[in-house]
C-alpha positions as CSV (number, residue, x, y, z in Angstrom):
1,M,-30.8,26.4,6.6
2,K,-32.1,22.8,6.3
3,T,-34.6,22.1,3.5
4,F,-36.2,18.9,2.3
5,Q,-33.7,19.0,-0.5
6,N,-30.7,18.6,1.7
7,I,-31.9,16.3,4.4
8,P,-32.5,12.5,3.9
9,L,-36.1,11.3,3.6
10,S,-37.0,7.8,4.6
11,V,-40.1,5.5,4.7
12,L,-42.1,4.1,7.6
13,D,-44.2,1.2,6.6
14,L,-46.8,-0.1,9.0
15,A,-47.5,-3.0,6.6
16,P,-51.2,-2.2,6.5
17,V,-53.7,-5.1,6.2
18,L,-56.5,-3.9,4.0
19,E,-60.2,-4.4,4.8
20,E,-60.5,-6.8,1.8
21,G,-57.0,-8.1,2.1
22,T,-54.7,-10.5,4.0
23,P,-51.2,-10.3,5.6
24,V,-49.9,-12.2,2.5
25,E,-51.0,-9.3,0.3
26,S,-49.5,-6.8,2.8
27,F,-46.1,-8.5,2.5
28,K,-46.3,-8.4,-1.3
29,N,-47.2,-4.8,-1.2
30,S,-44.4,-3.9,1.2
31,A,-41.8,-5.8,-1.0
32,D,-43.1,-3.8,-4.0
33,L,-43.0,-0.5,-2.1
34,I,-39.5,-0.9,-0.7
35,Q,-38.2,-1.6,-4.3
36,A,-40.0,1.6,-5.4
37,A,-38.6,3.5,-2.4
38,E,-35.1,2.4,-3.3
39,K,-35.5,3.5,-6.9
40,F,-37.0,6.8,-5.7
41,G,-33.9,7.5,-3.6
42,F,-35.2,7.2,0.0
43,N,-32.6,6.7,2.6
44,R,-34.0,4.0,4.8
45,Y,-37.1,1.8,5.2
46,W,-38.4,1.0,8.7
47,V,-41.1,-1.4,9.9
48,A,-42.7,-1.4,13.4
49,E,-43.5,-4.1,15.9
50,H,-47.2,-4.2,16.8
51,H,-49.2,-7.1,18.2
52,N,-52.9,-8.1,18.3
53,M,-53.5,-5.4,15.7
54,P,-55.7,-6.7,12.8
55,G,-54.5,-3.9,10.5
56,I,-50.7,-4.3,10.9
57,A,-48.8,-7.3,9.6
58,S,-45.3,-6.6,10.9
59,S,-45.5,-8.4,14.3
60,A,-42.5,-10.7,13.4
61,T,-40.5,-7.6,12.8
62,S,-37.0,-9.1,12.5
63,V,-38.3,-11.8,10.0
64,F,-40.0,-9.1,8.0
65,I,-36.8,-6.9,7.9
66,G,-34.9,-9.9,6.5
67,H,-37.4,-10.4,3.7
68,L,-37.4,-6.7,2.7
69,A,-33.6,-6.5,2.7
70,G,-33.5,-9.6,0.5
71,V,-35.5,-8.0,-2.3
72,T,-33.4,-4.8,-2.4
73,D,-29.8,-3.9,-3.1
74,H,-28.7,-0.9,-1.0
75,I,-31.5,0.9,0.9
76,R,-31.1,0.7,4.7
77,V,-33.7,-1.5,6.4
78,G,-34.6,-1.4,10.0
79,S,-37.0,-1.4,12.9
80,G,-39.1,1.6,13.9
81,G,-39.1,-0.1,16.3
82,I,-38.5,-3.2,18.2
83,M,-40.4,-3.0,21.5
84,L,-37.5,-4.1,23.7
85,P,-39.5,-4.9,26.9
86,N,-41.2,-7.7,24.9
87,H,-37.9,-9.5,24.4
88,A,-34.7,-10.8,26.0
89,S,-31.9,-8.4,24.9
90,L,-29.8,-11.4,23.8
91,V,-32.5,-12.6,21.4
92,I,-32.6,-9.1,19.7
93,A,-28.8,-9.0,19.6
94,E,-28.7,-12.4,17.8
95,Q,-31.5,-11.5,15.4
96,F,-30.0,-8.2,14.4
97,G,-26.6,-9.8,14.4
98,T,-27.9,-12.3,11.9
99,L,-29.5,-9.5,9.8
100,E,-26.3,-7.4,9.7
101,S,-24.3,-10.5,8.8
102,L,-26.6,-11.3,5.9
103,Y,-26.9,-7.6,4.7
104,P,-23.8,-5.8,6.0
105,G,-24.0,-2.1,6.3
106,R,-27.7,-1.9,5.7
107,I,-29.4,-2.7,9.1
108,D,-30.8,-0.2,11.6
109,L,-32.0,-1.2,15.1
110,G,-34.6,1.3,16.4
111,L,-35.8,0.5,19.9
112,G,-39.0,1.5,21.8
113,R,-40.0,1.0,25.4
114,A,-43.8,0.7,24.9
115,P,-45.3,-2.8,24.8
116,G,-46.9,-2.1,21.4
117,S,-50.0,-4.0,22.7
118,D,-52.4,-4.3,25.5
119,Q,-51.7,-6.0,28.9
120,A,-53.1,-9.4,27.9
121,T,-51.0,-9.4,24.7
122,A,-47.9,-8.3,26.7
123,Y,-48.4,-11.3,29.0
124,A,-48.9,-13.6,26.0
125,L,-45.6,-12.4,24.6
126,R,-43.5,-12.5,27.8
127,R,-45.3,-15.1,30.0
128,T,-44.7,-12.6,32.9
129,L,-45.2,-9.0,33.5
130,N,-42.2,-8.7,35.9
131,Q,-40.3,-7.0,33.0
132,R,-41.2,-3.4,33.3
133,V,-40.9,-0.5,30.8
134,E,-38.9,1.2,33.6
135,D,-36.2,-1.4,33.0
136,F,-35.7,-0.2,29.4
137,P,-32.4,1.7,30.1
138,M,-30.9,-1.5,31.6
139,Q,-32.0,-3.5,28.6
140,V,-30.5,-1.1,26.1
141,E,-27.2,-1.3,28.0
142,E,-27.4,-5.1,27.9
143,L,-27.9,-4.9,24.2
144,Q,-24.9,-2.6,23.7
145,N,-22.8,-4.9,25.8
146,Y,-23.7,-7.9,23.6
147,F,-22.6,-6.0,20.4
148,A,-19.5,-4.8,22.1
149,G,-18.5,-8.2,23.3
150,T,-18.4,-7.2,27.0
151,A,-21.3,-9.2,28.2
152,R,-20.8,-12.5,30.1
153,V,-22.9,-14.3,27.5
154,R,-21.8,-14.0,23.9
155,S,-24.1,-13.0,21.0
156,V,-23.2,-15.1,18.0
157,P,-23.8,-13.6,15.5
158,G,-23.9,-10.0,16.8
159,E,-20.7,-9.6,18.8
160,G,-18.3,-7.1,17.2
161,L,-20.8,-5.8,14.7
162,D,-21.5,-2.1,14.2
163,I,-25.3,-1.9,14.1
164,P,-26.6,1.6,14.6
165,I,-29.0,1.8,17.6
166,W,-31.7,4.4,17.6
167,L,-34.1,5.2,20.5
168,L,-37.7,5.9,19.6
169,G,-40.2,7.9,21.6
170,S,-43.4,10.0,21.8
171,S,-42.5,11.7,25.0
172,G,-39.4,13.1,26.8
173,F,-38.2,9.8,28.3
174,S,-36.5,8.4,25.3
175,A,-35.2,11.9,24.3
176,Q,-33.5,12.2,27.6
177,L,-32.1,8.6,27.4
178,S,-30.9,9.1,23.8
179,A,-29.0,12.2,24.9
180,E,-27.5,10.4,27.9
181,L,-26.3,7.4,25.8
182,G,-25.2,9.5,22.8
183,V,-27.3,7.7,20.3
184,Q,-29.6,8.8,17.4
185,F,-33.1,9.7,18.3
186,S,-36.4,9.2,16.3
187,F,-39.5,11.0,17.6
188,A,-43.1,10.0,16.7
189,S,-44.2,13.5,15.7
190,H,-46.6,11.9,13.2
191,F,-48.9,10.9,16.1
192,A,-47.6,13.0,19.1
193,P,-47.1,16.4,17.4
194,D,-47.5,18.5,20.6
195,Y,-44.5,17.0,22.2
196,T,-42.1,17.3,19.3
197,I,-40.3,20.5,20.1
198,P,-40.0,19.8,23.9
199,A,-38.5,16.4,23.1
200,L,-36.1,17.8,20.6
201,N,-34.9,20.4,23.0
202,L,-34.4,17.8,25.7
203,Y,-32.4,15.7,23.3
204,R,-30.3,18.4,21.8
205,D,-29.6,20.4,25.0
206,N,-28.5,17.3,27.0
207,F,-26.7,15.3,24.3
208,K,-23.4,13.7,25.3
209,P,-21.2,12.6,22.4
210,S,-20.4,8.9,22.2
211,D,-17.8,6.8,20.3
212,K,-20.3,6.2,17.5
213,V,-22.4,9.5,17.5
214,K,-20.6,12.8,18.0
215,E,-23.5,15.2,17.5
216,P,-27.2,14.9,18.1
217,Y,-29.1,13.4,15.2
218,A,-32.9,13.5,15.2
219,M,-35.3,11.9,12.7
220,L,-38.9,12.9,12.9
221,G,-42.0,11.1,11.7
222,V,-44.4,12.8,9.4
223,N,-47.6,11.7,7.7
224,I,-47.8,12.6,4.0
225,I,-50.7,11.8,1.8
226,A,-49.8,13.2,-1.6
227,A,-51.7,12.9,-4.8
228,D,-52.0,14.7,-8.2
229,T,-54.9,16.8,-6.9
230,E,-55.9,18.3,-3.6
231,E,-59.3,16.5,-3.8
232,E,-57.8,13.1,-4.4
233,A,-55.3,13.5,-1.5
234,K,-58.1,14.5,0.9
235,Y,-60.2,11.5,-0.2
236,L,-57.2,9.1,0.3
237,A,-56.5,10.6,3.7
238,T,-59.9,9.4,5.1
239,S,-58.4,5.9,5.4
240,Q,-55.8,7.2,7.9
241,Q,-58.5,9.2,9.7
242,Q,-60.7,6.1,10.1
243,Q,-57.7,4.1,11.4
244,F,-57.0,6.7,14.1
245,L,-60.7,6.7,15.0
246,S,-60.8,2.9,15.4
247,I,-57.8,3.1,17.8
248,R,-59.4,6.0,19.6
249,R,-62.5,3.8,20.1
250,G,-60.3,0.9,21.4
251,Q,-61.5,-1.2,18.4
252,P,-58.5,-1.4,16.0
253,T,-59.5,-2.6,12.5
254,K,-58.0,-3.4,9.2
255,L,-57.2,-0.4,7.1
256,Q,-60.5,0.9,5.7
257,P,-61.1,2.1,2.1
258,P,-61.5,5.9,1.7
259,I,-64.9,7.4,2.0
260,E,-66.5,10.5,0.5
261,N,-67.8,11.9,3.8
262,I,-65.6,11.3,6.8
263,D,-68.0,13.3,9.0
264,S,-70.6,10.5,8.6
265,V,-68.6,8.1,10.8
266,W,-67.5,10.2,13.8
267,S,-68.9,12.5,16.5
268,D,-67.7,16.0,17.0
269,M,-65.7,14.9,20.0
270,E,-64.1,12.1,18.1
271,K,-63.3,14.4,15.2
272,A,-61.5,16.8,17.6
273,A,-59.6,13.9,19.2
274,V,-58.4,12.6,15.9
275,A,-57.5,16.0,14.7
276,K,-55.4,16.6,17.8
277,S,-53.3,13.6,16.9
278,I,-52.9,14.0,13.1
279,E,-54.0,17.5,12.0
280,S,-50.7,19.4,12.6
281,S,-47.6,20.4,10.7
282,A,-46.5,16.7,11.0
283,T,-49.4,15.7,8.8
284,I,-49.5,17.0,5.2
285,V,-52.3,16.2,2.8
286,G,-52.5,17.5,-0.7
287,S,-50.8,18.0,-4.1
288,K,-47.1,18.3,-4.7
289,E,-47.2,22.1,-4.1
290,T,-49.0,21.6,-0.8
291,V,-46.6,18.9,0.3
292,K,-43.6,21.1,-0.6
293,A,-44.9,24.0,1.4
294,G,-45.8,21.7,4.3
295,L,-42.4,20.1,4.4
296,E,-40.6,23.5,4.3
297,K,-42.7,24.7,7.2
298,F,-42.1,21.5,9.3
299,I,-38.4,21.5,8.7
300,E,-38.1,25.1,9.5
301,E,-40.0,24.6,12.8
302,T,-38.0,21.5,13.9
303,Q,-34.6,21.7,12.1
304,A,-34.9,17.9,11.8
305,D,-31.8,16.0,10.6
306,E,-34.0,13.5,8.7
307,L,-37.7,12.8,8.1
308,I,-39.4,9.4,8.0
309,V,-42.6,9.4,6.0
310,N,-45.7,7.4,6.9
311,A,-48.5,7.1,4.3
312,Q,-51.5,5.1,5.3
313,I,-53.2,4.8,1.9
314,Y,-55.6,2.0,1.0
315,D,-54.9,1.7,-2.7
316,H,-51.4,0.3,-3.2
317,E,-50.7,2.1,-6.4
318,A,-51.9,5.4,-4.9
319,R,-49.6,4.8,-2.0
320,K,-46.6,4.3,-4.3
321,R,-47.6,7.4,-6.2
322,S,-47.6,9.4,-2.9
323,Y,-44.0,8.4,-2.2
324,E,-43.1,9.1,-5.8
325,I,-44.4,12.7,-5.5
326,V,-42.3,13.2,-2.3
327,S,-39.3,11.8,-4.1
328,E,-39.8,14.3,-6.9
329,L,-39.4,17.1,-4.3
330,M,-36.1,15.5,-3.2
331,D,-34.8,15.9,-6.7
């Protein structure tokens, strides 16, 4: 039986830009957090590609990964994920080939098929919308060919390097493709909890072993806001609730400070919509004992091979403390 004490735990950092802060401060906070995560014993540390989002600083994801790897010694660093339709596959092969060459054995390449932005931003990134998300399987194959050295064009650096490829998803598409390709799969249960079990079943039931991955391996996202008391954790969690509310309204903002009465900022309908996304077994808010019980329940439900923990907490020291509490459970 899997428990949180015998499966790896990792960190998902959305590089939050605080309401009173700047991206410069976000990068400093992330560098401090990854050093703490390495000390706490977390397995890997991923950052995500988002664009035109005032509250997320990790748009230049490959550059950011290089910075984080450079301030640490052994923790794995990677993308959760690179939105491949925004890029030429060769460019990603070269970027991650460079990262793996600089930090051998420490780089993960997680790939998503969503644009990570709106249509206008997607056009600004690509200069054309002829590249469709439906072309994602072809792009993944191209990328694999660059690393294998079987493409007509050579990726230098990149060719011949063993860089683990993960597919990311919040629906069944990437689960099915991960199974077909025989790669590791990461599911965004932290914001799509209702689809977690169906996606896992698709992946596990249809998995075809590959040269690199012999058995299905699934890492699931989980929101954890941990504090020394239940009251403090619930207060800190209002920043995450406000973030989901702003996205729901189509008006993404910087990460807001916590507030005493979250019901003062949303309607009953908005409250229900946010709750549908983040009030599930994949979101755990509370003291160490509450987090322990929540993790045990989530792992029992999903039989995850690994968990990746997101903590959208406004105060940086409180955020570090949240991860420290989770690490104490790993011990």
